[in-house]
C-alpha positions in Angstrom: 34.2 86.3 -55.0 36.3 83.3 -56.0 35.9 80.2 -53.8 39.0 78.1 -53.2 38.4 74.5 -54.0 39.5 71.7 -51.4 42.8 70.2 -52.3 42.9 66.4 -53.0 46.2 64.4 -52.9 46.5 60.6 -53.9 49.5 58.9 -52.7 51.1 55.4 -53.5 53.1 53.2 -51.3 53.6 49.4 -51.8 50.7 48.3 -54.0 49.6 47.4 -57.5 47.9 50.8 -58.4 44.5 49.1 -58.7 42.8 51.3 -56.1 44.1 54.4 -57.8 42.8 53.0 -61.0 39.3 52.7 -59.3 39.3 56.5 -59.1 40.2 57.0 -62.8 37.5 54.4 -63.7 34.9 56.7 -62.3 34.8 58.3 -65.7 31.8 60.6 -65.9 31.7 60.9 -62.1 35.3 62.0 -62.1 34.3 65.1 -64.0 32.1 66.1 -61.2 34.7 65.3 -58.7 37.3 67.3 -60.5 34.8 70.3 -60.6 34.2 70.2 -56.9 37.8 69.8 -55.8 41.4 70.7 -56.9 43.2 67.3 -57.8 46.5 68.8 -56.6 48.6 65.7 -56.3 47.8 62.5 -58.2 51.0 61.2 -60.1 48.9 58.3 -61.6 46.8 61.0 -63.4 49.0 64.1 -64.0 52.6 65.4 -63.7 51.1 68.6 -62.4 52.1 68.2 -58.6 50.9 71.1 -56.4 52.4 71.6 -53.0 50.5 71.0 -49.7 48.8 71.2 -47.4 46.0 69.2 -48.6 42.4 69.0 -47.4 42.0 65.2 -48.2 44.7 62.5 -48.8 43.9 59.2 -50.2 46.5 56.7 -49.5 47.1 53.5 -51.4 49.6 50.7 -50.4 51.3 49.3 -47.3 54.5 50.2 -45.5 57.3 47.9 -46.5 60.4 49.8 -46.3 62.1 52.4 -43.9 61.7 55.0 -46.5 57.9 54.3 -46.6 57.8 54.7 -42.8 59.4 58.1 -43.1 57.4 59.3 -45.9 54.0 58.5 -44.5 54.7 60.8 -41.6 55.2 63.7 -44.2 51.9 62.8 -45.8 50.1 62.8 -42.4 51.6 66.2 -41.7 50.4 67.7 -44.9 46.9 66.3 -44.7 43.9 67.7 -42.9 42.2 64.3 -43.5 43.9 61.1 -44.4 41.8 58.2 -45.8 43.3 54.7 -46.7 42.0 53.0 -49.6 42.2 49.3 -50.4 43.6 46.1 -48.7 47.3 47.1 -48.8 46.7 50.4 -47.1 44.1 49.0 -44.5 45.6 45.6 -43.8 49.0 45.2 -45.3 47.8 43.6 -48.6 48.8 40.3 -50.2 52.6 41.3 -49.4 51.7 40.9 -45.7 52.1 37.2 -46.3 55.8 37.9 -45.6 54.9 38.6 -42.0 54.5 34.8 -41.4 57.7 33.7 -43.0 61.5 34.8 -43.3 61.6 37.6 -45.8 65.2 37.2 -46.3 64.5 33.6 -47.6 61.9 35.2 -50.0 64.5 37.7 -51.2 67.2 34.9 -51.8 64.7 33.0 -53.9 63.4 35.8 -56.0 66.5 38.1 -56.6 69.8 37.2 -58.1 71.5 39.9 -55.9 69.3 40.2 -52.7 71.9 42.4 -51.0 70.7 45.2 -53.2 67.1 45.0 -51.7 66.4 47.2 -48.8 63.0 46.2 -47.1 61.4 45.7 -43.7 60.7 42.2 -42.4 56.8 42.9 -42.4 54.3 44.7 -44.5 52.0 46.8 -42.2 48.9 49.0 -42.8 49.0 52.7 -42.7 47.1 53.0 -39.5 50.1 51.2 -37.6 52.2 54.3 -38.4 49.9 57.4 -38.4 46.4 58.5 -37.4 43.9 57.6 -40.2 40.6 59.3 -40.3 38.8 56.5 -42.4 39.6 53.1 -43.9 38.0 52.2 -47.1 38.4 48.4 -47.8 38.6 46.3 -50.9 41.0 44.7 -53.3 40.3 46.8 -55.3 38.0 49.2 -53.7 34.4 50.0 -55.0 34.5 53.0 -57.0 31.0 54.1 -55.8 32.1 53.7 -52.1 35.1 55.9 -53.0 32.9 58.6 -54.5 30.9 58.5 -51.2 33.9 58.9 -49.1 35.2 61.8 -51.1 31.8 63.5 -51.0 31.4 62.8 -47.3 34.6 64.5 -46.3 33.9 67.5 -48.6 30.7 68.0 -46.7 32.3 67.3 -43.2 30.3 64.1 -42.4 30.9 60.4 -41.8 30.9 58.3 -45.0 27.9 56.2 -45.3 29.6 52.8 -45.9 27.6 49.7 -45.0 29.4 47.6 -42.4 27.5 44.3 -43.0 28.9 41.2 -44.6 28.9 39.7 -48.0 26.1 37.4 -47.0 23.7 40.4 -47.0 24.7 41.1 -50.6 24.2 37.4 -51.6 20.8 37.7 -50.1 20.0 41.0 -52.1 21.0 39.3 -55.2 19.1 36.1 -54.5 22.1 33.9 -54.4 21.8 30.4 -52.9 24.4 30.0 -50.2 27.4 28.2 -51.7 28.3 26.9 -48.1 24.9 25.2 -47.7 24.0 24.0 -51.2 27.5 23.3 -52.4 29.5 22.6 -49.3 32.1 25.0 -50.5 34.5 27.1 -48.2 33.4 30.8 -48.1 34.5 33.7 -46.1 31.4 35.7 -47.0 29.9 35.6 -43.5 32.9 37.4 -41.9 33.9 39.6 -45.0 32.9 43.3 -45.4 30.4 44.2 -48.0 31.3 46.2 -51.2 32.1 43.7 -54.0 28.4 42.9 -54.6 29.0 39.2 -53.8 30.8 38.7 -57.2 32.4 35.4 -56.4 29.3 33.6 -54.9 27.3 34.9 -57.9 29.5 32.7 -60.0 29.4 29.7 -57.7 32.7 30.4 -56.0 33.3 30.9 -52.3 34.2 34.5 -51.0 37.9 35.1 -50.9 37.7 37.9 -48.3 38.9 40.8 -50.7 37.2 43.4 -48.6 38.6 42.2 -45.3 36.8 41.8 -42.1 33.3 43.0 -41.6 32.3 44.7 -38.3 32.6 42.3 -35.5 33.3 39.1 -37.5 32.7 35.9 -35.8 35.6 34.0 -37.3 35.4 31.1 -34.6 32.0 30.3 -35.7 32.9 30.3 -39.4 35.9 28.1 -38.7 33.7 25.6 -37.0 31.6 25.4 -40.1 34.6 25.1 -42.2 35.8 22.1 -40.2 32.3 20.5 -40.5 32.9 20.8 -44.3 36.2 18.9 -43.8 38.5 21.8 -44.6 41.8 21.1 -43.0 43.3 23.4 -40.5 46.2 24.6 -42.7 43.7 25.4 -45.5 41.6 27.4 -43.1 44.6 29.4 -42.1 45.3 29.9 -45.8 41.8 31.2 -46.4 42.2 33.9 -43.9 45.8 34.7 -45.0 45.1 36.3 -48.4 44.4 39.9 -49.4 43.9 40.9 -45.8 46.3 38.7 -44.0 47.4 41.4 -41.4 43.9 42.5 -40.6 43.7 41.7 -36.8 40.6 39.5 -37.0 41.9 37.5 -39.9 45.3 37.3 -38.6 44.0 36.0 -35.2 41.9 33.3 -37.1 44.8 32.2 -39.4 47.1 32.0 -36.3 44.5 29.7 -34.6 44.8 27.2 -37.4 48.4 27.3 -38.1 
């Protein structure tokens, strides 16, 4: 008896493709994934596009146009489970910086003929538009976490993704705290783990690529940043980067505007 493999689809919205490349970077692991599932729709990897419905959809990118807002509804309709991957899909991405300014002004500066551009005033995460079954954070995402998410949904269980902060990863690597030892601004205490504390390991403060951790205490961190003489506008800019539209970071940025 032939068993039907679960069907996987990978979708792109407004993004740089980095999170899709994380799946392709799985190399040897990808062969095992391909053996367990039918990669039915993945334009980044193959022109062979099979029709839905799909058992699992991975969605990269934010909603930035009216067409995007319509298309994500169709993706949701075709998907049994929908998982958003990366900062753009989970928090609007770097392009969500437009949410704090006049997007028409940006268009006039960047484009010679801005009247040809059709875009929304904001960049919003996928969850603002449809039901999302799981959010995998990162810019880009951690490929091992991605494999865990795919495996978990294939086995009908919750993904085992740690919810602690980058500070825990620093402790595990034996890194001295850059805030304490070097008086350096760092978002590690409020940022979701997953990168392996790359920046603090090279004597740089965390930039918050993985978005807010579970229950981030941004007010406490802001107080520490003020003690380090970080000016309020600079604190706002720290929170308004890769995950500017994530509620916890947006609120923190707004407080220091």
